[in-house]
N, C-alpha and C positions, 0 to 999 in steps of 0.2 A: 502493498499500500505506500502510493506517495503523500508525504506530510506534506501542508500549507508551506508553499515556499520554495517547493524542491522542483526538480525539472523533471519533466514525463522522460521515459526512456521508451524506445520506439523503433520497429525494424521497419526500412522504408522498400515498397516496391521501386521496379525501376522509375517510374515515371515523379515519384515526392522525392525518387533519389536526385535526379537532375534540380528538382527546385530548390533540395539543398545545396547543391554541388557548389556554390559563389559561397559561402557560408562557412563550408566545409575548408573551400582554402585558404578563407581569412585567420579560421581559427587554427589551420593546420602550420599557417607560417608565425601566428604569434607565437603559437605552443616552441616549435624546434628553431626559431630564430633566438628564441631567449639560452640563457645558461640552464643547466650543461652541457648543452647539444652542441655541437657543430655545425653549423650553418656559411653557407654561399649562397649569394641574390640569385645564383644561378638553378635554387633548389626551388624557388616558387610554381617557375613557367614548366619543370621539368613532374613538378608534381602535380601540377593538373594536368600534364599531357597524359601522365600516368592514367592518373587517375577517370580522365575521359575515356581509355581504352579498357581498363580493369571494368567499366561502366556496361561494356558490351560483351563481355567473358561471362559466360555459363557460370551459372553460380555463387556468380558476386552479391555479398551480401552488405548491406550500411544498414548501421543502426546510429540512431541520432537521441542525444538528450535534449530537450529544447523546454523552453517555459514561454509557452504560445509559438510565437515564429522566430524566437531567437535562439540562437543553437548556443549550445553550454558545452559541448563537446562530441564526439563520434567515436565510431570503431569501422573500418570495414575488412574484408578479407575477400576471396575465393579459393576452390579446390585449387591443391597444388599440382600442377601436370604432372606426368610422369618424367617429362624431356626438359624440364623448367632448370637445370642446374642449380637448384638452393645450393646442393651437395658438395659441389666444388671447392676449391680454395681455402679448406682448412689448414690453420698452420701446424695442424697433426693427422695423423689419419685417425678417424670415424669406423666405426663397429659397422659390419656390412649389414645385420640387420634393420641399424640405426637408417641408414645412406637408400635402403633400397626402397623405390617408391613403386606403387601399382596404382593404377585408376581407384578411387577413391580413399585412400590411405588418409589422405593428411590433408589439412586446411590449412592456409596459410594466412595468418593475422598481420594485414599491410599496413597498420595503422591505426592508431589509439591517443585521441589527444583531447586533456579535458581542459578548459579555461583556468587561470590559476586559482581565480576569485571559488572557482566550484569543488576543487581538491579536498580530499579529507572528508568529504561528506558519501562517502560511498560510488560517487558518480560513475568512474571508472569503472569499479568492478562489477555493476550494473549493466555498462555499457557491452563490458568484455561478455559475463553471461549471457546477454541476450543476441550476441555477435554467434556465439557458439552454440546455442540452444537447440536443442534437434539436432543437431548435424548427424550425417550419417558415417561421416569419416571417421577414424579411429582413433588421431591424434590432431592437434593442432602446432604450428609453426611460427616461432615469430625471431625477430631480429631487435636488438640493444644494443644504442651506443655506447662504448664501451666507460665514455665519463659519465654516463648516465645511473648512477650508483643508489641514487633511490630511487628509480622504476625499475630499477632490478629488483630489489630488495624486495619492491612491493610485485614483482612477478614468482617469485620463489613464494611470497606468502601466500598467492593465491593458486599453487599446486604448480608451478612452472620450474624447469628443470635447466638447467645451462650445460650444453654437451659440447658446446666450444668455441672458439672464438675463428672467425671466418675472414679469411683478408693475410696481407695489407691488398688492397684493389687498386688497381692504377684508374685514376681517373673519377676516382669515387671520394665522397665527404658523406661521413669519415672513412677513412681507409680500409677501417678494421669496424666489424662488429660483435657482438657476441649473440647467440643463438640458441635459442630458450625452445623448448618441448615437452606438450603437456598432455596426456593420456586426456581424449573425448569423455572416457566412462567413469571418470575421478569426479568428484563434487570436489571442491576446495573446499578450506577450513574456512 
């Protein structure tokens, strides 16, 4: 139940996802251009292009936290294609059973962001749980910038496990990313 003054969390159909596009991009830029995240101005148009493309991917899901027509935060992702390449470029070899992909195995959480003034209220957790609710995949994966230590603590608290560091990746800001996995059959604490 949402208390008065809290935002509503809802999953968006393709049409309503398109209606939220501009605000999602604004929240993304505001959140990820601030400490502790690495940011370069090129990330804003790159994010817009990536999001436009992902909105056309089968299985794409956007969840928003809102107060009326004001976006407070969002989360989105899509099923990970078998040939995605997510499991390459790690700083050490990973177990074969971890990196093996097949159709329907993994859901990729691409982005989760909550405006600073809405943090600490459970908004991020509600976004993540709605994003992953009723997924058919057996697990989810996400990446976190290594400097985002508070974010990483939060994900671990929500039941995610760090499986390794990807990178360094040429031409990517930041060049390294910490990769987390969570079973979708596990209900977080």
